[in-house]
mmCIF entry with sequence, helices, sheets and N, C-alpha, C, O atoms, coordinates in Angstrom:
data_MODEL
# 
_entry.id   MODEL 
# 
_entity.id                         1 
_entity.type                       polymer 
_entity.pdbx_number_of_molecules   1 
# 
_entity_poly.entity_id                      1 
_entity_poly.type                           'polypeptide(L)' 
_entity_poly.nstd_linkage                   no 
_entity_poly.nstd_monomer                   no 
_entity_poly.pdbx_seq_one_letter_code       
;(UNK)(UNK)(UNK)(UNK)(UNK)(UNK)(UNK)(UNK)(UNK)(UNK)(UNK)(UNK)(UNK)(UNK)(UNK)(UNK)
(UNK)(UNK)(UNK)(UNK)(UNK)(UNK)(UNK)(UNK)(UNK)(UNK)(UNK)(UNK)(UNK)(UNK)(UNK)(UNK)
(UNK)(UNK)(UNK)(UNK)(UNK)(UNK)(UNK)(UNK)(UNK)(UNK)(UNK)(UNK)(UNK)(UNK)(UNK)(UNK)
(UNK)(UNK)(UNK)(UNK)
;
_entity_poly.pdbx_seq_one_letter_code_can   XXXXXXXXXXXXXXXXXXXXXXXXXXXXXXXXXXXXXXXXXXXXXXXXXXXX 
_entity_poly.pdbx_strand_id                 A 
# 
loop_
_entity_poly_seq.entity_id 
_entity_poly_seq.num 
_entity_poly_seq.mon_id 
_entity_poly_seq.hetero 
1 1  UNK n 
1 2  UNK n 
1 3  UNK n 
1 4  UNK n 
1 5  UNK n 
1 6  UNK n 
1 7  UNK n 
1 8  UNK n 
1 9  UNK n 
1 10 UNK n 
1 11 UNK n 
1 12 UNK n 
1 13 UNK n 
1 14 UNK n 
1 15 UNK n 
1 16 UNK n 
1 17 UNK n 
1 18 UNK n 
1 19 UNK n 
1 20 UNK n 
1 21 UNK n 
1 22 UNK n 
1 23 UNK n 
1 24 UNK n 
1 25 UNK n 
1 26 UNK n 
1 27 UNK n 
1 28 UNK n 
1 29 UNK n 
1 30 UNK n 
1 31 UNK n 
1 32 UNK n 
1 33 UNK n 
1 34 UNK n 
1 35 UNK n 
1 36 UNK n 
1 37 UNK n 
1 38 UNK n 
1 39 UNK n 
1 40 UNK n 
1 41 UNK n 
1 42 UNK n 
1 43 UNK n 
1 44 UNK n 
1 45 UNK n 
1 46 UNK n 
1 47 UNK n 
1 48 UNK n 
1 49 UNK n 
1 50 UNK n 
1 51 UNK n 
1 52 UNK n 
# 
_struct_asym.id          A 
_struct_asym.entity_id   1 
# 
_struct_conf.conf_type_id            HELX_P 
_struct_conf.id                      HELX_P1 
_struct_conf.pdbx_PDB_helix_id       AA1 
_struct_conf.beg_label_comp_id       UNK 
_struct_conf.beg_label_asym_id       A 
_struct_conf.beg_label_seq_id        2 
_struct_conf.pdbx_beg_PDB_ins_code   ? 
_struct_conf.end_label_comp_id       UNK 
_struct_conf.end_label_asym_id       A 
_struct_conf.end_label_seq_id        51 
_struct_conf.pdbx_end_PDB_ins_code   ? 
_struct_conf.beg_auth_comp_id        UNK 
_struct_conf.beg_auth_asym_id        A 
_struct_conf.beg_auth_seq_id         2 
_struct_conf.end_auth_comp_id        UNK 
_struct_conf.end_auth_asym_id        A 
_struct_conf.end_auth_seq_id         51 
_struct_conf.pdbx_PDB_helix_class    1 
_struct_conf.details                 ? 
_struct_conf.pdbx_PDB_helix_length   50 
# 
_struct_conf_type.id          HELX_P 
_struct_conf_type.criteria    ? 
_struct_conf_type.reference   ? 
# 
loop_
_atom_site.group_PDB 
_atom_site.id 
_atom_site.type_symbol 
_atom_site.label_atom_id 
_atom_site.label_alt_id 
_atom_site.label_comp_id 
_atom_site.label_asym_id 
_atom_site.label_entity_id 
_atom_site.label_seq_id 
_atom_site.pdbx_PDB_ins_code 
_atom_site.Cartn_x 
_atom_site.Cartn_y 
_atom_site.Cartn_z 
_atom_site.occupancy 
_atom_site.B_iso_or_equiv 
_atom_site.pdbx_formal_charge 
_atom_site.auth_seq_id 
_atom_site.auth_comp_id 
_atom_site.auth_asym_id 
_atom_site.auth_atom_id 
_atom_site.pdbx_PDB_model_num 
ATOM 1   N N  . UNK A 1 1  ? 33.705  -15.930 -10.731 1.00 0.00 ? 1  UNK A N  1 
ATOM 2   C CA . UNK A 1 1  ? 33.570  -14.668 -10.251 1.00 0.00 ? 1  UNK A CA 1 
ATOM 3   C C  . UNK A 1 1  ? 32.109  -14.052 -10.752 1.00 0.00 ? 1  UNK A C  1 
ATOM 4   O O  . UNK A 1 1  ? 31.341  -13.407 -10.039 1.00 0.00 ? 1  UNK A O  1 
ATOM 5   N N  . UNK A 1 2  ? 31.915  -14.387 -12.091 1.00 0.00 ? 2  UNK A N  1 
ATOM 6   C CA . UNK A 1 2  ? 30.544  -13.770 -12.626 1.00 0.00 ? 2  UNK A CA 1 
ATOM 7   C C  . UNK A 1 2  ? 29.455  -14.337 -12.029 1.00 0.00 ? 2  UNK A C  1 
ATOM 8   O O  . UNK A 1 2  ? 28.470  -13.631 -11.814 1.00 0.00 ? 2  UNK A O  1 
ATOM 9   N N  . UNK A 1 3  ? 29.463  -15.637 -11.685 1.00 0.00 ? 3  UNK A N  1 
ATOM 10  C CA . UNK A 1 3  ? 28.312  -16.298 -11.028 1.00 0.00 ? 3  UNK A CA 1 
ATOM 11  C C  . UNK A 1 3  ? 28.031  -15.674 -9.643  1.00 0.00 ? 3  UNK A C  1 
ATOM 12  O O  . UNK A 1 3  ? 26.882  -15.488 -9.241  1.00 0.00 ? 3  UNK A O  1 
ATOM 13  N N  . UNK A 1 4  ? 29.139  -15.360 -8.933  1.00 0.00 ? 4  UNK A N  1 
ATOM 14  C CA . UNK A 1 4  ? 29.088  -14.786 -7.615  1.00 0.00 ? 4  UNK A CA 1 
ATOM 15  C C  . UNK A 1 4  ? 28.371  -13.402 -7.749  1.00 0.00 ? 4  UNK A C  1 
ATOM 16  O O  . UNK A 1 4  ? 27.455  -13.088 -6.989  1.00 0.00 ? 4  UNK A O  1 
ATOM 17  N N  . UNK A 1 5  ? 28.800  -12.639 -8.688  1.00 0.00 ? 5  UNK A N  1 
ATOM 18  C CA . UNK A 1 5  ? 28.250  -11.242 -8.964  1.00 0.00 ? 5  UNK A CA 1 
ATOM 19  C C  . UNK A 1 5  ? 26.694  -11.438 -9.259  1.00 0.00 ? 5  UNK A C  1 
ATOM 20  O O  . UNK A 1 5  ? 25.840  -10.759 -8.689  1.00 0.00 ? 5  UNK A O  1 
ATOM 21  N N  . UNK A 1 6  ? 26.423  -12.347 -10.124 1.00 0.00 ? 6  UNK A N  1 
ATOM 22  C CA . UNK A 1 6  ? 24.996  -12.586 -10.460 1.00 0.00 ? 6  UNK A CA 1 
ATOM 23  C C  . UNK A 1 6  ? 24.105  -12.933 -9.111  1.00 0.00 ? 6  UNK A C  1 
ATOM 24  O O  . UNK A 1 6  ? 23.002  -12.448 -8.857  1.00 0.00 ? 6  UNK A O  1 
ATOM 25  N N  . UNK A 1 7  ? 24.704  -13.714 -8.450  1.00 0.00 ? 7  UNK A N  1 
ATOM 26  C CA . UNK A 1 7  ? 24.060  -14.061 -7.118  1.00 0.00 ? 7  UNK A CA 1 
ATOM 27  C C  . UNK A 1 7  ? 23.803  -12.969 -6.194  1.00 0.00 ? 7  UNK A C  1 
ATOM 28  O O  . UNK A 1 7  ? 22.715  -12.862 -5.629  1.00 0.00 ? 7  UNK A O  1 
ATOM 29  N N  . UNK A 1 8  ? 24.855  -12.075 -6.002  1.00 0.00 ? 8  UNK A N  1 
ATOM 30  C CA . UNK A 1 8  ? 24.772  -10.879 -5.230  1.00 0.00 ? 8  UNK A CA 1 
ATOM 31  C C  . UNK A 1 8  ? 23.601  -9.974  -5.775  1.00 0.00 ? 8  UNK A C  1 
ATOM 32  O O  . UNK A 1 8  ? 22.694  -9.474  -5.110  1.00 0.00 ? 8  UNK A O  1 
ATOM 33  N N  . UNK A 1 9  ? 23.809  -9.880  -7.054  1.00 0.00 ? 9  UNK A N  1 
ATOM 34  C CA . UNK A 1 9  ? 22.846  -8.874  -7.794  1.00 0.00 ? 9  UNK A CA 1 
ATOM 35  C C  . UNK A 1 9  ? 21.355  -9.515  -7.613  1.00 0.00 ? 9  UNK A C  1 
ATOM 36  O O  . UNK A 1 9  ? 20.405  -8.790  -7.317  1.00 0.00 ? 9  UNK A O  1 
ATOM 37  N N  . UNK A 1 10 ? 21.224  -10.810 -7.795  1.00 0.00 ? 10 UNK A N  1 
ATOM 38  C CA . UNK A 1 10 ? 19.878  -11.394 -7.701  1.00 0.00 ? 10 UNK A CA 1 
ATOM 39  C C  . UNK A 1 10 ? 19.280  -11.191 -6.258  1.00 0.00 ? 10 UNK A C  1 
ATOM 40  O O  . UNK A 1 10 ? 18.116  -10.839 -6.065  1.00 0.00 ? 10 UNK A O  1 
ATOM 41  N N  . UNK A 1 11 ? 20.177  -11.445 -5.285  1.00 0.00 ? 11 UNK A N  1 
ATOM 42  C CA . UNK A 1 11 ? 19.707  -11.299 -3.899  1.00 0.00 ? 11 UNK A CA 1 
ATOM 43  C C  . UNK A 1 11 ? 19.386  -9.811  -3.598  1.00 0.00 ? 11 UNK A C  1 
ATOM 44  O O  . UNK A 1 11 ? 18.380  -9.509  -2.955  1.00 0.00 ? 11 UNK A O  1 
ATOM 45  N N  . UNK A 1 12 ? 20.187  -8.960  -4.035  1.00 0.00 ? 12 UNK A N  1 
ATOM 46  C CA . UNK A 1 12 ? 19.966  -7.475  -3.854  1.00 0.00 ? 12 UNK A CA 1 
ATOM 47  C C  . UNK A 1 12 ? 18.699  -7.150  -4.485  1.00 0.00 ? 12 UNK A C  1 
ATOM 48  O O  . UNK A 1 12 ? 17.904  -6.461  -3.846  1.00 0.00 ? 12 UNK A O  1 
ATOM 49  N N  . UNK A 1 13 ? 18.387  -7.572  -5.710  1.00 0.00 ? 13 UNK A N  1 
ATOM 50  C CA . UNK A 1 13 ? 17.185  -7.157  -6.362  1.00 0.00 ? 13 UNK A CA 1 
ATOM 51  C C  . UNK A 1 13 ? 15.916  -7.795  -5.673  1.00 0.00 ? 13 UNK A C  1 
ATOM 52  O O  . UNK A 1 13 ? 14.846  -7.187  -5.647  1.00 0.00 ? 13 UNK A O  1 
ATOM 53  N N  . UNK A 1 14 ? 16.070  -8.964  -5.154  1.00 0.00 ? 14 UNK A N  1 
ATOM 54  C CA . UNK A 1 14 ? 15.097  -9.637  -4.347  1.00 0.00 ? 14 UNK A CA 1 
ATOM 55  C C  . UNK A 1 14 ? 14.761  -8.842  -3.048  1.00 0.00 ? 14 UNK A C  1 
ATOM 56  O O  . UNK A 1 14 ? 13.613  -8.653  -2.646  1.00 0.00 ? 14 UNK A O  1 
ATOM 57  N N  . UNK A 1 15 ? 15.907  -8.395  -2.435  1.00 0.00 ? 15 UNK A N  1 
ATOM 58  C CA . UNK A 1 15 ? 15.617  -7.633  -1.196  1.00 0.00 ? 15 UNK A CA 1 
ATOM 59  C C  . UNK A 1 15 ? 14.971  -6.236  -1.456  1.00 0.00 ? 15 UNK A C  1 
ATOM 60  O O  . UNK A 1 15 ? 14.085  -5.765  -0.743  1.00 0.00 ? 15 UNK A O  1 
ATOM 61  N N  . UNK A 1 16 ? 15.485  -5.646  -2.509  1.00 0.00 ? 16 UNK A N  1 
ATOM 62  C CA . UNK A 1 16 ? 14.906  -4.306  -2.959  1.00 0.00 ? 16 UNK A CA 1 
ATOM 63  C C  . UNK A 1 16 ? 13.347  -4.595  -3.384  1.00 0.00 ? 16 UNK A C  1 
ATOM 64  O O  . UNK A 1 16 ? 12.467  -3.789  -3.081  1.00 0.00 ? 16 UNK A O  1 
ATOM 65  N N  . UNK A 1 17 ? 13.117  -5.598  -3.985  1.00 0.00 ? 17 UNK A N  1 
ATOM 66  C CA . UNK A 1 17 ? 11.756  -5.925  -4.378  1.00 0.00 ? 17 UNK A CA 1 
ATOM 67  C C  . UNK A 1 17 ? 10.832  -6.170  -3.094  1.00 0.00 ? 17 UNK A C  1 
ATOM 68  O O  . UNK A 1 17 ? 9.681   -5.742  -3.005  1.00 0.00 ? 17 UNK A O  1 
ATOM 69  N N  . UNK A 1 18 ? 11.432  -6.850  -2.202  1.00 0.00 ? 18 UNK A N  1 
ATOM 70  C CA . UNK A 1 18 ? 10.683  -7.211  -0.932  1.00 0.00 ? 18 UNK A CA 1 
ATOM 71  C C  . UNK A 1 18 ? 10.386  -5.737  -0.187  1.00 0.00 ? 18 UNK A C  1 
ATOM 72  O O  . UNK A 1 18 ? 9.291   -5.406  0.267   1.00 0.00 ? 18 UNK A O  1 
ATOM 73  N N  . UNK A 1 19 ? 11.493  -5.004  -0.165  1.00 0.00 ? 19 UNK A N  1 
ATOM 74  C CA . UNK A 1 19 ? 11.251  -3.641  0.498   1.00 0.00 ? 19 UNK A CA 1 
ATOM 75  C C  . UNK A 1 19 ? 10.193  -2.834  -0.102  1.00 0.00 ? 19 UNK A C  1 
ATOM 76  O O  . UNK A 1 19 ? 9.335   -2.257  0.566   1.00 0.00 ? 19 UNK A O  1 
ATOM 77  N N  . UNK A 1 20 ? 10.278  -2.802  -1.481  1.00 0.00 ? 20 UNK A N  1 
ATOM 78  C CA . UNK A 1 20 ? 9.277   -1.924  -2.295  1.00 0.00 ? 20 UNK A CA 1 
ATOM 79  C C  . UNK A 1 20 ? 7.898   -2.529  -2.119  1.00 0.00 ? 20 UNK A C  1 
ATOM 80  O O  . UNK A 1 20 ? 6.930   -1.776  -2.015  1.00 0.00 ? 20 UNK A O  1 
ATOM 81  N N  . UNK A 1 21 ? 7.753   -3.830  -2.080  1.00 0.00 ? 21 UNK A N  1 
ATOM 82  C CA . UNK A 1 21 ? 6.468   -4.395  -1.846  1.00 0.00 ? 21 UNK A CA 1 
ATOM 83  C C  . UNK A 1 21 ? 5.801   -4.078  -0.460  1.00 0.00 ? 21 UNK A C  1 
ATOM 84  O O  . UNK A 1 21 ? 4.604   -3.813  -0.353  1.00 0.00 ? 21 UNK A O  1 
ATOM 85  N N  . UNK A 1 22 ? 6.707   -4.130  0.624   1.00 0.00 ? 22 UNK A N  1 
ATOM 86  C CA . UNK A 1 22 ? 6.297   -3.723  1.925   1.00 0.00 ? 22 UNK A CA 1 
ATOM 87  C C  . UNK A 1 22 ? 5.887   -2.268  1.998   1.00 0.00 ? 22 UNK A C  1 
ATOM 88  O O  . UNK A 1 22 ? 4.827   -1.939  2.532   1.00 0.00 ? 22 UNK A O  1 
ATOM 89  N N  . UNK A 1 23 ? 6.768   -1.350  1.432   1.00 0.00 ? 23 UNK A N  1 
ATOM 90  C CA . UNK A 1 23 ? 6.372   0.020   1.454   1.00 0.00 ? 23 UNK A CA 1 
ATOM 91  C C  . UNK A 1 23 ? 5.115   0.337   0.668   1.00 0.00 ? 23 UNK A C  1 
ATOM 92  O O  . UNK A 1 23 ? 4.272   1.121   1.106   1.00 0.00 ? 23 UNK A O  1 
ATOM 93  N N  . UNK A 1 24 ? 4.995   -0.303  -0.539  1.00 0.00 ? 24 UNK A N  1 
ATOM 94  C CA . UNK A 1 24 ? 3.858   -0.045  -1.334  1.00 0.00 ? 24 UNK A CA 1 
ATOM 95  C C  . UNK A 1 24 ? 2.586   -0.629  -0.666  1.00 0.00 ? 24 UNK A C  1 
ATOM 96  O O  . UNK A 1 24 ? 1.513   -0.028  -0.731  1.00 0.00 ? 24 UNK A O  1 
ATOM 97  N N  . UNK A 1 25 ? 2.731   -1.839  -0.009  1.00 0.00 ? 25 UNK A N  1 
ATOM 98  C CA . UNK A 1 25 ? 1.541   -2.372  0.654   1.00 0.00 ? 25 UNK A CA 1 
ATOM 99  C C  . UNK A 1 25 ? 1.105   -1.512  1.777   1.00 0.00 ? 25 UNK A C  1 
ATOM 100 O O  . UNK A 1 25 ? -0.090  -1.288  1.972   1.00 0.00 ? 25 UNK A O  1 
ATOM 101 N N  . UNK A 1 26 ? 2.137   -0.978  2.591   1.00 0.00 ? 26 UNK A N  1 
ATOM 102 C CA . UNK A 1 26 ? 1.670   -0.123  3.585   1.00 0.00 ? 26 UNK A CA 1 
ATOM 103 C C  . UNK A 1 26 ? 0.996   1.173   3.114   1.00 0.00 ? 26 UNK A C  1 
ATOM 104 O O  . UNK A 1 26 ? 0.025   1.686   3.669   1.00 0.00 ? 26 UNK A O  1 
ATOM 105 N N  . UNK A 1 27 ? 1.637   1.653   2.002   1.00 0.00 ? 27 UNK A N  1 
ATOM 106 C CA . UNK A 1 27 ? 0.964   2.888   1.498   1.00 0.00 ? 27 UNK A CA 1 
ATOM 107 C C  . UNK A 1 27 ? -0.357  2.615   0.918   1.00 0.00 ? 27 UNK A C  1 
ATOM 108 O O  . UNK A 1 27 ? -1.261  3.433   1.090   1.00 0.00 ? 27 UNK A O  1 
ATOM 109 N N  . UNK A 1 28 ? -0.557  1.516   0.232   1.00 0.00 ? 28 UNK A N  1 
ATOM 110 C CA . UNK A 1 28 ? -1.889  1.150   -0.372  1.00 0.00 ? 28 UNK A CA 1 
ATOM 111 C C  . UNK A 1 28 ? -2.866  0.907   0.832   1.00 0.00 ? 28 UNK A C  1 
ATOM 112 O O  . UNK A 1 28 ? -4.021  1.332   0.793   1.00 0.00 ? 28 UNK A O  1 
ATOM 113 N N  . UNK A 1 29 ? -2.399  0.256   1.834   1.00 0.00 ? 29 UNK A N  1 
ATOM 114 C CA . UNK A 1 29 ? -3.260  0.026   2.904   1.00 0.00 ? 29 UNK A CA 1 
ATOM 115 C C  . UNK A 1 29 ? -3.755  1.273   3.589   1.00 0.00 ? 29 UNK A C  1 
ATOM 116 O O  . UNK A 1 29 ? -4.912  1.406   3.988   1.00 0.00 ? 29 UNK A O  1 
ATOM 117 N N  . UNK A 1 30 ? -2.817  2.169   3.698   1.00 0.00 ? 30 UNK A N  1 
ATOM 118 C CA . UNK A 1 30 ? -2.995  3.548   4.395   1.00 0.00 ? 30 UNK A CA 1 
ATOM 119 C C  . UNK A 1 30 ? -4.066  4.203   3.439   1.00 0.00 ? 30 UNK A C  1 
ATOM 120 O O  . UNK A 1 30 ? -5.085  4.643   3.972   1.00 0.00 ? 30 UNK A O  1 
ATOM 121 N N  . UNK A 1 31 ? -3.940  4.292   2.250   1.00 0.00 ? 31 UNK A N  1 
ATOM 122 C CA . UNK A 1 31 ? -4.838  4.929   1.303   1.00 0.00 ? 31 UNK A CA 1 
ATOM 123 C C  . UNK A 1 31 ? -6.220  4.370   1.377   1.00 0.00 ? 31 UNK A C  1 
ATOM 124 O O  . UNK A 1 31 ? -7.220  5.087   1.380   1.00 0.00 ? 31 UNK A O  1 
ATOM 125 N N  . UNK A 1 32 ? -6.248  3.006   1.439   1.00 0.00 ? 32 UNK A N  1 
ATOM 126 C CA . UNK A 1 32 ? -7.557  2.429   1.476   1.00 0.00 ? 32 UNK A CA 1 
ATOM 127 C C  . UNK A 1 32 ? -8.266  2.790   2.793   1.00 0.00 ? 32 UNK A C  1 
ATOM 128 O O  . UNK A 1 32 ? -9.463  3.078   2.800   1.00 0.00 ? 32 UNK A O  1 
ATOM 129 N N  . UNK A 1 33 ? -7.528  2.772   3.886   1.00 0.00 ? 33 UNK A N  1 
ATOM 130 C CA . UNK A 1 33 ? -8.111  3.295   5.251   1.00 0.00 ? 33 UNK A CA 1 
ATOM 131 C C  . UNK A 1 33 ? -8.574  4.665   5.085   1.00 0.00 ? 33 UNK A C  1 
ATOM 132 O O  . UNK A 1 33 ? -9.701  4.952   5.490   1.00 0.00 ? 33 UNK A O  1 
ATOM 133 N N  . UNK A 1 34 ? -7.804  5.581   4.514   1.00 0.00 ? 34 UNK A N  1 
ATOM 134 C CA . UNK A 1 34 ? -8.142  6.891   4.367   1.00 0.00 ? 34 UNK A CA 1 
ATOM 135 C C  . UNK A 1 34 ? -9.442  7.126   3.550   1.00 0.00 ? 34 UNK A C  1 
ATOM 136 O O  . UNK A 1 34 ? -10.351 7.858   3.943   1.00 0.00 ? 34 UNK A O  1 
ATOM 137 N N  . UNK A 1 35 ? -9.450  6.448   2.389   1.00 0.00 ? 35 UNK A N  1 
ATOM 138 C CA . UNK A 1 35 ? -10.556 6.384   1.542   1.00 0.00 ? 35 UNK A CA 1 
ATOM 139 C C  . UNK A 1 35 ? -11.850 5.859   2.219   1.00 0.00 ? 35 UNK A C  1 
ATOM 140 O O  . UNK A 1 35 ? -12.967 6.340   2.029   1.00 0.00 ? 35 UNK A O  1 
ATOM 141 N N  . UNK A 1 36 ? -11.559 4.804   3.042   1.00 0.00 ? 36 UNK A N  1 
ATOM 142 C CA . UNK A 1 36 ? -12.836 4.210   3.689   1.00 0.00 ? 36 UNK A CA 1 
ATOM 143 C C  . UNK A 1 36 ? -13.336 5.210   4.725   1.00 0.00 ? 36 UNK A C  1 
ATOM 144 O O  . UNK A 1 36 ? -14.552 5.384   4.814   1.00 0.00 ? 36 UNK A O  1 
ATOM 145 N N  . UNK A 1 37 ? -12.497 5.885   5.518   1.00 0.00 ? 37 UNK A N  1 
ATOM 146 C CA . UNK A 1 37 ? -12.863 6.943   6.456   1.00 0.00 ? 37 UNK A CA 1 
ATOM 147 C C  . UNK A 1 37 ? -13.601 7.947   5.754   1.00 0.00 ? 37 UNK A C  1 
ATOM 148 O O  . UNK A 1 37 ? -14.657 8.333   6.256   1.00 0.00 ? 37 UNK A O  1 
ATOM 149 N N  . UNK A 1 38 ? -13.185 8.457   4.604   1.00 0.00 ? 38 UNK A N  1 
ATOM 150 C CA . UNK A 1 38 ? -13.712 9.647   3.923   1.00 0.00 ? 38 UNK A CA 1 
ATOM 151 C C  . UNK A 1 38 ? -15.243 9.184   3.376   1.00 0.00 ? 38 UNK A C  1 
ATOM 152 O O  . UNK A 1 38 ? -16.229 9.921   3.381   1.00 0.00 ? 38 UNK A O  1 
ATOM 153 N N  . UNK A 1 39 ? -15.204 7.811   2.911   1.00 0.00 ? 39 UNK A N  1 
ATOM 154 C CA . UNK A 1 39 ? -16.442 7.252   2.365   1.00 0.00 ? 39 UNK A CA 1 
ATOM 155 C C  . UNK A 1 39 ? -17.405 7.177   3.502   1.00 0.00 ? 39 UNK A C  1 
ATOM 156 O O  . UNK A 1 39 ? -18.579 7.500   3.324   1.00 0.00 ? 39 UNK A O  1 
ATOM 157 N N  . UNK A 1 40 ? -16.956 6.753   4.706   1.00 0.00 ? 40 UNK A N  1 
ATOM 158 C CA . UNK A 1 40 ? -17.842 6.651   5.818   1.00 0.00 ? 40 UNK A CA 1 
ATOM 159 C C  . UNK A 1 40 ? -18.443 7.994   6.210   1.00 0.00 ? 40 UNK A C  1 
ATOM 160 O O  . UNK A 1 40 ? -19.619 8.080   6.563   1.00 0.00 ? 40 UNK A O  1 
ATOM 161 N N  . UNK A 1 41 ? -17.640 9.023   6.145   1.00 0.00 ? 41 UNK A N  1 
ATOM 162 C CA . UNK A 1 41 ? -18.155 10.333  6.604   1.00 0.00 ? 41 UNK A CA 1 
ATOM 163 C C  . UNK A 1 41 ? -19.121 10.791  5.567   1.00 0.00 ? 41 UNK A C  1 
ATOM 164 O O  . UNK A 1 41 ? -20.140 11.379  5.928   1.00 0.00 ? 41 UNK A O  1 
ATOM 165 N N  . UNK A 1 42 ? -18.865 10.552  4.212   1.00 0.00 ? 42 UNK A N  1 
ATOM 166 C CA . UNK A 1 42 ? -19.850 10.938  3.154   1.00 0.00 ? 42 UNK A CA 1 
ATOM 167 C C  . UNK A 1 42 ? -21.195 10.148  3.350   1.00 0.00 ? 42 UNK A C  1 
ATOM 168 O O  . UNK A 1 42 ? -22.284 10.709  3.229   1.00 0.00 ? 42 UNK A O  1 
ATOM 169 N N  . UNK A 1 43 ? -21.075 8.928   3.634   1.00 0.00 ? 43 UNK A N  1 
ATOM 170 C CA . UNK A 1 43 ? -22.310 8.164   3.756   1.00 0.00 ? 43 UNK A CA 1 
ATOM 171 C C  . UNK A 1 43 ? -23.113 8.704   5.070   1.00 0.00 ? 43 UNK A C  1 
ATOM 172 O O  . UNK A 1 43 ? -24.323 8.932   5.063   1.00 0.00 ? 43 UNK A O  1 
ATOM 173 N N  . UNK A 1 44 ? -22.373 8.853   6.047   1.00 0.00 ? 44 UNK A N  1 
ATOM 174 C CA . UNK A 1 44 ? -23.046 9.358   7.275   1.00 0.00 ? 44 UNK A CA 1 
ATOM 175 C C  . UNK A 1 44 ? -23.675 10.742  7.086   1.00 0.00 ? 44 UNK A C  1 
ATOM 176 O O  . UNK A 1 44 ? -24.738 11.022  7.642   1.00 0.00 ? 44 UNK A O  1 
ATOM 177 N N  . UNK A 1 45 ? -22.983 11.660  6.256   1.00 0.00 ? 45 UNK A N  1 
ATOM 178 C CA . UNK A 1 45 ? -23.579 12.965  5.898   1.00 0.00 ? 45 UNK A CA 1 
ATOM 179 C C  . UNK A 1 45 ? -24.824 12.773  5.050   1.00 0.00 ? 45 UNK A C  1 
ATOM 180 O O  . UNK A 1 45 ? -25.809 13.493  5.215   1.00 0.00 ? 45 UNK A O  1 
ATOM 181 N N  . UNK A 1 46 ? -24.783 11.766  4.106   1.00 0.00 ? 46 UNK A N  1 
ATOM 182 C CA . UNK A 1 46 ? -25.991 11.664  3.294   1.00 0.00 ? 46 UNK A CA 1 
ATOM 183 C C  . UNK A 1 46 ? -27.151 11.050  4.007   1.00 0.00 ? 46 UNK A C  1 
ATOM 184 O O  . UNK A 1 46 ? -28.302 11.439  3.808   1.00 0.00 ? 46 UNK A O  1 
ATOM 185 N N  . UNK A 1 47 ? -26.845 10.089  4.838   1.00 0.00 ? 47 UNK A N  1 
ATOM 186 C CA . UNK A 1 47 ? -27.871 9.430   5.756   1.00 0.00 ? 47 UNK A CA 1 
ATOM 187 C C  . UNK A 1 47 ? -28.462 10.517  6.625   1.00 0.00 ? 47 UNK A C  1 
ATOM 188 O O  . UNK A 1 47 ? -29.679 10.607  6.788   1.00 0.00 ? 47 UNK A O  1 
ATOM 189 N N  . UNK A 1 48 ? -27.587 11.348  7.185   1.00 0.00 ? 48 UNK A N  1 
ATOM 190 C CA . UNK A 1 48 ? -28.060 12.308  8.024   1.00 0.00 ? 48 UNK A CA 1 
ATOM 191 C C  . UNK A 1 48 ? -29.008 13.384  7.416   1.00 0.00 ? 48 UNK A C  1 
ATOM 192 O O  . UNK A 1 48 ? -29.973 13.874  8.002   1.00 0.00 ? 48 UNK A O  1 
ATOM 193 N N  . UNK A 1 49 ? -28.601 13.673  6.180   1.00 0.00 ? 49 UNK A N  1 
ATOM 194 C CA . UNK A 1 49 ? -29.401 14.593  5.411   1.00 0.00 ? 49 UNK A CA 1 
ATOM 195 C C  . UNK A 1 49 ? -30.725 14.022  5.028   1.00 0.00 ? 49 UNK A C  1 
ATOM 196 O O  . UNK A 1 49 ? -31.724 14.742  5.017   1.00 0.00 ? 49 UNK A O  1 
ATOM 197 N N  . UNK A 1 50 ? -30.776 12.711  4.700   1.00 0.00 ? 50 UNK A N  1 
ATOM 198 C CA . UNK A 1 50 ? -31.973 12.032  4.363   1.00 0.00 ? 50 UNK A CA 1 
ATOM 199 C C  . UNK A 1 50 ? -33.014 12.053  5.543   1.00 0.00 ? 50 UNK A C  1 
ATOM 200 O O  . UNK A 1 50 ? -34.223 12.122  5.321   1.00 0.00 ? 50 UNK A O  1 
ATOM 201 N N  . UNK A 1 51 ? -32.528 11.996  6.697   1.00 0.00 ? 51 UNK A N  1 
ATOM 202 C CA . UNK A 1 51 ? -33.434 11.858  7.936   1.00 0.00 ? 51 UNK A CA 1 
ATOM 203 C C  . UNK A 1 51 ? -34.233 13.169  7.970   1.00 0.00 ? 51 UNK A C  1 
ATOM 204 O O  . UNK A 1 51 ? -35.447 13.133  8.167   1.00 0.00 ? 51 UNK A O  1 
ATOM 205 N N  . UNK A 1 52 ? -33.594 14.298  7.788   1.00 0.00 ? 52 UNK A N  1 
ATOM 206 C CA . UNK A 1 52 ? -34.217 15.517  7.988   1.00 0.00 ? 52 UNK A CA 1 
ATOM 207 C C  . UNK A 1 52 ? -35.136 15.923  6.752   1.00 0.00 ? 52 UNK A C  1 
ATOM 208 O O  . UNK A 1 52 ? -35.763 16.982  6.771   1.00 0.00 ? 52 UNK A O  1 
# 
């Protein structure tokens, strides 16, 4: 009985870990895209300022 419980617990933790990784990965990816967009705007602004 104890081994079965450990097995269930292990698979549950693995599933939870996978979900957390997917959610965190999507969040991190979104943050990187947002930062890249902001960075691109800043770079364009500075380049536009230097031209004039």
